[in-house]
MIDOSE-1310 file (N, C-alpha, C; in nm, 2 decimals, decimal comma, always signed):
residues 218
mvte	-1,88/+2,74/-1,62/-1,78/+2,72/-1,69/-1,70/+2,79/-1,80; -1,54/+2,69/-1,82/-1,49/+2,82/-1,89/-1,37/+2,74/-1,96; -1,33/+2,79/-2,04/-1,21/+2,74/-2,16/-1,11/+2,76/-2,12; -1,09/+2,86/-2,07/-0,90/+2,98/-2,08/-0,88/+3,00/-1,94
vaey	-0,80/+3,00/-1,87/-0,73/+3,05/-1,76/-0,80/+3,16/-1,79; -0,82/+3,29/-1,85/-0,83/+3,40/-1,84/-0,98/+3,50/-1,83; -1,01/+3,35/-1,80/-1,15/+3,36/-1,80/-1,20/+3,29/-1,67; -1,09/+3,23/-1,60/-1,15/+3,26/-1,42/-1,12/+3,46/-1,32
ggee	-1,19/+3,37/-1,27/-1,25/+3,51/-1,18/-1,21/+3,44/-1,11; -1,15/+3,34/-0,97/-1,10/+3,42/-0,84/-1,25/+3,26/-0,77; -1,28/+3,26/-0,89/-1,42/+3,21/-0,82/-1,39/+3,02/-0,72; -1,46/+2,99/-0,65/-1,43/+2,83/-0,56/-1,47/+2,76/-0,65
vlav	-1,63/+2,74/-0,73/-1,65/+2,59/-0,77/-1,65/+2,69/-0,97; -1,56/+2,57/-1,02/-1,49/+2,55/-1,12/-1,48/+2,44/-1,22; -1,55/+2,47/-1,32/-1,57/+2,34/-1,38/-1,49/+2,38/-1,52; -1,40/+2,33/-1,59/-1,32/+2,32/-1,65/-1,28/+2,20/-1,78
sctq	-1,33/+2,27/-1,93/-1,37/+2,26/-2,11/-1,27/+2,29/-2,13; -1,12/+2,21/-2,16/-0,98/+2,34/-2,24/-0,97/+2,18/-2,32; -1,05/+2,07/-2,32/-0,96/+2,00/-2,44/-1,11/+1,99/-2,53; -1,05/+1,91/-2,65/-1,17/+1,91/-2,77/-1,22/+2,00/-2,77
lgta	-1,21/+2,09/-2,84/-1,19/+2,24/-2,84/-1,26/+2,27/-2,99; -1,26/+2,15/-3,13/-1,32/+2,09/-3,20/-1,29/+2,27/-3,33; -1,35/+2,31/-3,35/-1,30/+2,45/-3,51/-1,23/+2,51/-3,46; -1,32/+2,55/-3,36/-1,28/+2,72/-3,32/-1,20/+2,78/-3,25
ysaa	-1,08/+2,66/-3,26/-0,93/+2,70/-3,18/-0,85/+2,65/-3,31; -0,72/+2,68/-3,34/-0,67/+2,60/-3,47/-0,53/+2,53/-3,28; -0,51/+2,44/-3,41/-0,43/+2,35/-3,31/-0,31/+2,41/-3,21; -0,24/+2,46/-3,22/-0,16/+2,51/-3,19/-0,24/+2,61/-3,04
qarr	-0,30/+2,68/-3,09/-0,40/+2,79/-2,98/-0,48/+2,69/-2,91; -0,51/+2,58/-2,94/-0,56/+2,44/-2,81/-0,45/+2,44/-2,77; -0,32/+2,43/-2,80/-0,25/+2,38/-2,69/-0,19/+2,44/-2,60; -0,23/+2,60/-2,65/-0,19/+2,69/-2,58/-0,26/+2,69/-2,42
vvee	-0,42/+2,64/-2,48/-0,59/+2,65/-2,40/-0,44/+2,57/-2,25; -0,42/+2,49/-2,34/-0,41/+2,35/-2,17/-0,28/+2,39/-2,11; -0,17/+2,41/-2,21/-0,09/+2,45/-2,13/-0,03/+2,55/-1,99; -0,19/+2,65/-2,11/-0,17/+2,77/-2,01/-0,28/+2,78/-1,82
wvef	-0,36/+2,60/-1,90/-0,38/+2,59/-1,73/-0,29/+2,47/-1,68; -0,20/+2,40/-1,75/-0,08/+2,31/-1,67/-0,07/+2,45/-1,54; +0,01/+2,54/-1,62/+0,08/+2,65/-1,58/+0,02/+2,71/-1,44; -0,09/+2,69/-1,42/-0,20/+2,73/-1,36/-0,17/+2,69/-1,20
faag	-0,21/+2,58/-1,24/-0,21/+2,42/-1,17/-0,18/+2,41/-1,09; -0,01/+2,37/-1,20/+0,14/+2,41/-1,12/+0,22/+2,49/-1,04; +0,20/+2,56/-1,05/+0,21/+2,70/-0,95/+0,15/+2,73/-0,83; +0,10/+2,60/-0,73/+0,02/+2,62/-0,63/-0,16/+2,65/-0,57
psgv	-0,10/+2,62/-0,45/-0,29/+2,61/-0,45/-0,39/+2,75/-0,51; -0,49/+2,78/-0,53/-0,53/+2,83/-0,59/-0,67/+2,93/-0,49; -0,79/+2,99/-0,53/-0,87/+2,99/-0,51/-0,96/+2,90/-0,57; -0,93/+2,80/-0,56/-1,03/+2,68/-0,70/-1,10/+2,57/-0,49
rdle	-1,20/+2,57/-0,48/-1,20/+2,45/-0,36/-1,26/+2,31/-0,44; -1,37/+2,31/-0,50/-1,42/+2,28/-0,57/-1,38/+2,24/-0,78; -1,38/+2,16/-0,77/-1,26/+2,20/-0,94/-1,32/+2,02/-1,05; -1,41/+2,04/-1,12/-1,45/+1,97/-1,28/-1,37/+1,97/-1,44
fvtr	-1,25/+1,87/-1,37/-1,31/+1,85/-1,58/-1,39/+1,78/-1,64; -1,46/+1,83/-1,75/-1,57/+1,83/-1,81/-1,57/+1,72/-1,96; -1,42/+1,76/-1,98/-1,35/+1,75/-2,14/-1,27/+1,64/-2,09; -1,18/+1,62/-2,23/-1,06/+1,55/-2,17/-0,98/+1,61/-2,11
tpkr	-0,85/+1,53/-1,96/-0,80/+1,54/-1,90/-0,64/+1,48/-1,94; -0,62/+1,56/-2,06/-0,43/+1,47/-2,01/-0,36/+1,45/-1,87; -0,27/+1,41/-1,93/-0,21/+1,33/-1,82/-0,08/+1,44/-1,82; -0,02/+1,52/-1,82/+0,02/+1,62/-1,80/-0,04/+1,77/-1,72
lfaa	-0,18/+1,81/-1,74/-0,31/+1,85/-1,70/-0,31/+1,77/-1,55; -0,29/+1,65/-1,52/-0,40/+1,57/-1,42/-0,25/+1,53/-1,35; -0,09/+1,59/-1,38/+0,00/+1,64/-1,27/-0,01/+1,70/-1,26; -0,02/+1,85/-1,31/+0,04/+1,96/-1,22/-0,15/+1,97/-1,17
lrgq	-0,20/+1,93/-1,02/-0,28/+1,84/-0,99/-0,23/+1,86/-0,83; -0,15/+1,86/-0,85/-0,02/+1,81/-0,71/-0,08/+1,99/-0,62; -0,05/+2,07/-0,72/-0,04/+2,18/-0,71/-0,13/+2,22/-0,62; -0,24/+2,19/-0,64/-0,40/+2,20/-0,62/-0,44/+2,12/-0,46
tqlq	-0,39/+2,12/-0,36/-0,34/+2,12/-0,15/-0,48/+2,15/-0,16; -0,50/+2,23/-0,20/-0,67/+2,29/-0,09/-0,79/+2,23/-0,09; -0,81/+2,19/-0,18/-0,92/+2,16/-0,32/-1,05/+2,06/-0,21; -1,15/+2,03/-0,19/-1,19/+1,99/-0,13/-1,28/+1,95/-0,27
rlav	-1,28/+1,90/-0,32/-1,40/+1,83/-0,45/-1,27/+1,88/-0,61; -1,27/+1,69/-0,63/-1,23/+1,70/-0,79/-1,31/+1,59/-0,89; -1,34/+1,62/-0,99/-1,39/+1,57/-1,04/-1,30/+1,55/-1,22; -1,31/+1,39/-1,27/-1,24/+1,43/-1,34/-1,34/+1,30/-1,50
kwgd	-1,37/+1,38/-1,61/-1,48/+1,31/-1,73/-1,42/+1,17/-1,74; -1,28/+1,22/-1,79/-1,20/+1,09/-1,87/-1,08/+1,14/-1,91; -0,99/+1,07/-1,92/-0,87/+1,17/-1,97/-0,79/+1,02/-2,01; -0,63/+1,04/-2,04/-0,51/+0,90/-2,06/-0,45/+0,94/-1,94
yedl	-0,48/+0,92/-1,79/-0,38/+0,94/-1,71/-0,26/+0,82/-1,64; -0,23/+0,80/-1,55/-0,22/+0,66/-1,55/-0,23/+0,65/-1,42; -0,14/+0,82/-1,39/-0,01/+0,77/-1,25/-0,08/+0,84/-1,18; -0,15/+0,81/-1,02/-0,23/+0,90/-0,93/-0,12/+1,00/-0,87
ssls	-0,08/+0,96/-0,86/+0,04/+1,04/-0,73/+0,02/+1,15/-0,72; +0,01/+1,21/-0,77/-0,02/+1,39/-0,85/-0,15/+1,39/-0,72; -0,24/+1,32/-0,74/-0,33/+1,31/-0,57/-0,30/+1,34/-0,41; -0,21/+1,21/-0,43/-0,16/+1,19/-0,24/-0,14/+1,32/-0,16
elen	-0,07/+1,45/-0,24/-0,12/+1,55/-0,16/-0,21/+1,60/-0,16; -0,32/+1,58/-0,18/-0,47/+1,68/-0,16/-0,53/+1,62/-0,07; -0,48/+1,69/+0,11/-0,54/+1,60/+0,22/-0,65/+1,67/+0,27; -0,64/+1,77/+0,19/-0,88/+1,86/+0,21/-1,01/+1,78/+0,08
lrel	-0,90/+1,66/+0,03/-1,01/+1,58/-0,05/-1,17/+1,59/+0,04; -1,25/+1,57/+0,01/-1,36/+1,50/+0,06/-1,40/+1,42/-0,08; -1,42/+1,46/-0,18/-1,49/+1,39/-0,29/-1,39/+1,37/-0,38; -1,36/+1,30/-0,42/-1,32/+1,24/-0,58/-1,43/+1,14/-0,65
rlgg	-1,39/+1,22/-0,82/-1,46/+1,13/-0,89/-1,31/+1,10/-1,00; -1,33/+1,01/-1,04/-1,19/+0,92/-1,21/-1,29/+0,88/-1,24; -1,39/+0,93/-1,39/-1,44/+0,90/-1,47/-1,27/+0,79/-1,56; -1,29/+0,66/-1,70/-1,20/+0,69/-1,81/-1,10/+0,65/-1,73
asrv	-1,09/+0,57/-1,59/-0,94/+0,55/-1,58/-0,90/+0,39/-1,57; -0,86/+0,36/-1,69/-0,87/+0,31/-1,80/-0,70/+0,27/-1,75; -0,63/+0,36/-1,79/-0,45/+0,33/-1,76/-0,46/+0,33/-1,63; -0,52/+0,39/-1,53/-0,42/+0,36/-1,42/-0,39/+0,17/-1,37
tsve	-0,26/+0,20/-1,29/-0,29/+0,06/-1,25/-0,20/+0,04/-1,12; -0,27/+0,13/-1,07/-0,21/+0,16/-0,94/-0,27/+0,21/-0,84; -0,43/+0,24/-0,69/-0,48/+0,31/-0,67/-0,35/+0,32/-0,54; -0,25/+0,27/-0,43/-0,21/+0,33/-0,40/-0,19/+0,43/-0,38
plac	-0,16/+0,56/-0,42/-0,20/+0,71/-0,46/-0,34/+0,76/-0,34; -0,39/+0,67/-0,39/-0,53/+0,69/-0,27/-0,55/+0,71/-0,15; -0,45/+0,59/-0,10/-0,50/+0,59/+0,01/-0,45/+0,65/+0,16; -0,34/+0,79/+0,06/-0,28/+0,88/+0,11/-0,48/+0,99/+0,18
lttl	-0,47/+0,97/+0,13/-0,61/+1,09/+0,14/-0,73/+1,05/+0,26; -0,68/+1,06/+0,33/-0,77/+1,03/+0,42/-0,93/+1,09/+0,51; -0,93/+1,19/+0,42/-1,04/+1,24/+0,46/-1,12/+1,23/+0,38; -1,09/+1,19/+0,25/-1,27/+1,15/+0,19/-1,39/+1,08/+0,21
nslv	-1,44/+1,16/+0,21/-1,58/+1,10/+0,24/-1,73/+1,02/+0,12; -1,58/+0,98/+0,01/-1,73/+1,03/-0,14/-1,55/+0,97/-0,26; -1,59/+0,82/-0,29/-1,54/+0,82/-0,33/-1,55/+0,75/-0,52; -1,50/+0,75/-0,66/-1,62/+0,73/-0,74/-1,48/+0,71/-0,84
vegl	-1,49/+0,63/-0,84/-1,42/+0,54/-0,99/-1,37/+0,44/-1,09; -1,39/+0,44/-1,23/-1,51/+0,44/-1,32/-1,36/+0,44/-1,43; -1,36/+0,25/-1,51/-1,33/+0,25/-1,57/-1,18/+0,18/-1,60; -1,22/+0,10/-1,45/-1,13/+0,05/-1,48/-1,09/-0,11/-1,51
rrah	-0,93/-0,09/-1,55/-0,91/-0,20/-1,63/-0,78/-0,24/-1,61; -0,69/-0,19/-1,54/-0,56/-0,27/-1,56/-0,50/-0,24/-1,38; -0,60/-0,20/-1,29/-0,60/-0,18/-1,14/-0,64/-0,36/-1,05; -0,54/-0,44/-1,06/-0,64/-0,53/-1,05/-0,59/-0,58/-0,85
dlsp	-0,60/-0,48/-0,80/-0,53/-0,45/-0,59/-0,62/-0,34/-0,60; -0,70/-0,31/-0,55/-0,78/-0,26/-0,49/-0,76/-0,22/-0,32; -0,63/-0,35/-0,25/-0,67/-0,36/-0,11/-0,62/-0,21/-0,04; -0,52/-0,20/-0,10/-0,51/-0,01/-0,04/-0,63/+0,11/-0,02
lgrl	-0,74/+0,11/-0,12/-0,83/+0,10/-0,09/-0,92/+0,11/+0,04; -0,83/+0,01/+0,17/-0,88/-0,06/+0,27/-0,86/+0,01/+0,37; -0,74/+0,15/+0,33/-0,68/+0,24/+0,44/-0,77/+0,33/+0,42; -0,93/+0,38/+0,34/-0,98/+0,51/+0,43/-1,10/+0,47/+0,50
rglk	-1,01/+0,43/+0,58/-1,19/+0,42/+0,69/-1,22/+0,56/+0,69; -1,24/+0,65/+0,65/-1,37/+0,73/+0,69/-1,44/+0,80/+0,54; -1,45/+0,69/+0,46/-1,53/+0,75/+0,31/-1,70/+0,59/+0,32; -1,75/+0,70/+0,35/-1,93/+0,68/+0,38/-2,05/+0,61/+0,22
slel	-1,92/+0,69/+0,12/-2,01/+0,68/-0,05/-1,83/+0,60/-0,14; -1,89/+0,50/-0,19/-1,82/+0,47/-0,30/-1,81/+0,38/-0,41; -1,76/+0,36/-0,49/-1,83/+0,33/-0,61/-1,76/+0,31/-0,69; -1,74/+0,13/-0,71/-1,64/+0,17/-0,82/-1,70/+0,00/-0,96
ggdw	-1,59/+0,02/-1,09/-1,71/-0,04/-1,18/-1,54/-0,04/-1,31; -1,57/-0,13/-1,41/-1,52/-0,15/-1,54/-1,62/+0,08/-1,59; -1,67/+0,01/-1,73/-1,71/+0,04/-1,77/-1,88/+0,00/-1,84; -2,02/+0,06/-1,79/-2,13/+0,02/-1,76/-2,13/+0,05/-1,89
kspr	-2,15/+0,15/-1,97/-2,18/+0,21/-2,15/-2,18/+0,11/-2,23; -2,02/+0,05/-2,23/-1,97/-0,02/-2,32/-2,06/-0,20/-2,36; -2,05/-0,30/-2,26/-2,03/-0,27/-2,13/-1,89/-0,36/-2,09; -1,77/-0,32/-2,02/-1,64/-0,43/-2,02/-1,64/-0,36/-1,87
tahv	-1,69/-0,45/-1,82/-1,59/-0,57/-1,70/-1,52/-0,56/-1,60; -1,50/-0,46/-1,54/-1,35/-0,51/-1,46/-1,27/-0,59/-1,42; -1,18/-0,70/-1,38/-1,13/-0,78/-1,25/-1,06/-0,75/-1,21; -1,11/-0,74/-1,06/-0,99/-0,75/-0,95/-0,96/-0,83/-0,82
qsid	-0,84/-0,86/-0,77/-0,86/-0,98/-0,68/-0,98/-0,99/-0,62; -0,97/-0,92/-0,53/-1,07/-0,96/-0,46/-1,12/-0,80/-0,39; -1,24/-0,85/-0,36/-1,28/-0,68/-0,25/-1,29/-0,71/-0,10; -1,22/-0,80/-0,05/-1,19/-0,80/+0,07/-1,14/-0,69/+0,16
flrh	-1,10/-0,60/+0,07/-1,03/-0,48/+0,17/-1,18/-0,38/+0,22; -1,31/-0,35/+0,17/-1,40/-0,28/+0,15/-1,44/-0,35/+0,36; -1,42/-0,44/+0,46/-1,43/-0,56/+0,55/-1,37/-0,41/+0,65; -1,27/-0,32/+0,60/-1,25/-0,22/+0,69/-1,33/-0,08/+0,72
ltql	-1,34/-0,04/+0,60/-1,45/+0,02/+0,47/-1,56/+0,09/+0,70; -1,60/+0,09/+0,72/-1,72/+0,05/+0,87/-1,79/+0,13/+0,87; -1,77/+0,27/+0,78/-1,84/+0,42/+0,77/-1,93/+0,40/+0,67; -1,85/+0,28/+0,59/-1,95/+0,28/+0,37/-2,12/+0,31/+0,48
edll	-2,17/+0,34/+0,43/-2,33/+0,38/+0,40/-2,36/+0,40/+0,24; -2,34/+0,40/+0,16/-2,33/+0,35/+0,03/-2,25/+0,32/-0,07; -2,31/+0,21/-0,12/-2,23/+0,09/-0,17/-2,22/+0,03/-0,33; -2,17/+0,04/-0,45/-2,25/+0,05/-0,53/-2,07/-0,04/-0,59
lhti	-2,14/-0,10/-0,71/-2,00/-0,23/-0,74/-2,08/-0,31/-0,89; -1,98/-0,14/-1,00/-2,12/-0,23/-1,09/-1,98/-0,28/-1,21; -2,05/-0,33/-1,24/-1,95/-0,40/-1,40/-1,76/-0,40/-1,34; -1,80/-0,48/-1,21/-1,68/-0,53/-1,19/-1,68/-0,68/-1,10
vadd	-1,62/-0,80/-1,13/-1,62/-0,89/-1,07/-1,51/-0,92/-0,99; -1,49/-0,95/-0,86/-1,42/-1,03/-0,75/-1,35/-1,14/-0,86; -1,26/-1,20/-0,84/-1,18/-1,26/-0,91/-1,17/-1,44/-0,78; -1,20/-1,33/-0,67/-1,14/-1,53/-0,56/-1,30/-1,46/-0,50
leyt	-1,44/-1,44/-0,59/-1,55/-1,49/-0,58/-1,59/-1,46/-0,46; -1,54/-1,42/-0,40/-1,59/-1,37/-0,21/-1,66/-1,24/-0,21; -1,78/-1,27/-0,13/-1,86/-1,14/-0,14/-1,85/-1,08/+0,06; -1,80/-1,15/+0,08/-1,82/-1,13/+0,23/-1,84/-1,09/+0,35
slla	-1,77/-1,01/+0,25/-1,66/-0,85/+0,32/-1,85/-0,82/+0,32; -1,89/-0,80/+0,23/-2,05/-0,67/+0,21/-2,17/-0,74/+0,40; -2,16/-0,81/+0,43/-2,17/-0,87/+0,55/-2,14/-0,81/+0,68; -2,02/-0,76/+0,68/-1,93/-0,72/+0,79/-1,89/-0,55/+0,80
lprl	-2,01/-0,51/+0,75/-2,06/-0,34/+0,70/-2,18/-0,27/+0,79; -2,20/-0,23/+0,92/-2,33/-0,16/+0,98/-2,36/-0,04/+0,97; -2,28/-0,04/+0,85/-2,36/+0,15/+0,84/-2,41/+0,12/+0,70; -2,48/+0,02/+0,66/-2,45/+0,02/+0,47/-2,65/+0,07/+0,47
ksvr	-2,68/+0,17/+0,36/-2,78/+0,16/+0,39/-2,83/+0,18/+0,18; -2,74/+0,16/+0,15/-2,73/+0,11/-0,06/-2,68/+0,05/-0,02; -2,74/-0,05/-0,06/-2,61/-0,14/-0,15/-2,59/-0,20/-0,27; -2,56/-0,21/-0,42/-2,58/-0,34/-0,52/-2,47/-0,35/-0,55
vmev	-2,50/-0,50/-0,63/-2,30/-0,48/-0,64/-2,36/-0,63/-0,81; -2,30/-0,65/-0,87/-2,28/-0,69/-1,01/-2,29/-0,90/-0,98; -2,39/-0,99/-1,02/-2,42/-1,05/-0,96/-2,28/-1,17/-1,07; -2,26/-1,26/-1,04/-2,13/-1,29/-1,10/-2,17/-1,50/-1,00
rgmn	-2,19/-1,55/-1,13/-2,20/-1,70/-1,15/-2,08/-1,82/-1,02; -2,09/-1,84/-0,91/-2,01/-1,85/-0,81/-2,04/-1,83/-0,70; -2,09/-1,69/-0,69/-2,01/-1,55/-0,60/-2,05/-1,63/-0,48; -1,98/-1,61/-0,35/-2,02/-1,64/-0,19/-2,06/-1,50/-0,15
ppha	-2,10/-1,50/-0,08/-2,28/-1,62/-0,06/-2,35/-1,54/-0,25; -2,44/-1,56/-0,24/-2,51/-1,59/-0,39/-2,57/-1,46/-0,37; -2,59/-1,45/-0,41/-2,65/-1,31/-0,54/-2,76/-1,25/-0,43; -2,85/-1,41/-0,47/-2,98/-1,39/-0,35/-3,02/-1,33/-0,26
tlrr	-2,87/-1,47/-0,21/-2,88/-1,37/-0,03/-2,81/-1,25/+0,03; -2,71/-1,18/-0,07/-2,65/-1,08/-0,05/-2,77/-0,90/-0,05; -2,92/-1,01/-0,20/-3,04/-0,89/-0,19/-3,12/-0,98/-0,07; -3,12/-1,00/-0,01/-3,20/-1,06/+0,09/-3,15/-0,99/+0,21
mlsw	-3,03/-0,97/+0,16/-2,97/-0,98/+0,37/-2,93/-0,82/+0,42; -2,90/-0,80/+0,26/-2,88/-0,58/+0,27/-2,94/-0,51/+0,23; -2,94/-0,40/+0,27/-3,05/-0,31/+0,20/-3,00/-0,29/+0,05; -3,05/-0,36/-0,01/-3,02/-0,38/-0,17/-3,09/-0,20/-0,22
sa	-3,02/-0,14/-0,31/-3,06/-0,01/-0,42/-3,19/-0,06/-0,53; -3,24/-0,01/-0,60/-3,33/-0,07/-0,67/-3,16/-0,02/-0,82
């Protein structure tokens, strides 16, 4: 784990903790640290293959990731990012984890990431149309939800897009409700080995039926 660009020694796996620095840095120094990372990532492909931000990710830093087309894994703990278009060109991504995505209004840019095997999006609050995710036909693992710690439940129009993800093996829909109450798409996934969804009054099929018919996880 590193804080400043100067600490990076060319490793392929990198965890960055460049915000929320406390009293160890003045306000001016803290801004400099972030700006140096913005410049580093915006400069184009680096040696990093596995990148994780373990503290708040400002939107300008998130946007700079557009240049990191070599990334195979990206994890963001949380931040004020709202536009996911900077990720649409990361065509080598196999795993993507977006925490604290409460400002995101559209997941459309993620539909370009057709090499993804694993996707986690947490903190959903404003993105109600998840249908673009149906184009991620190679997904084997998917986790979607609001905030399970608060808890804050996310509302989406439908989860019918799932019926297109026929390679899915692991599915977790926590603190998230399909407003059309239709959950039949879960029964159209032939490879599911582990699944769990939030119980919702009036859902079709009923929660008990889904638990009986699917490989429910604890």
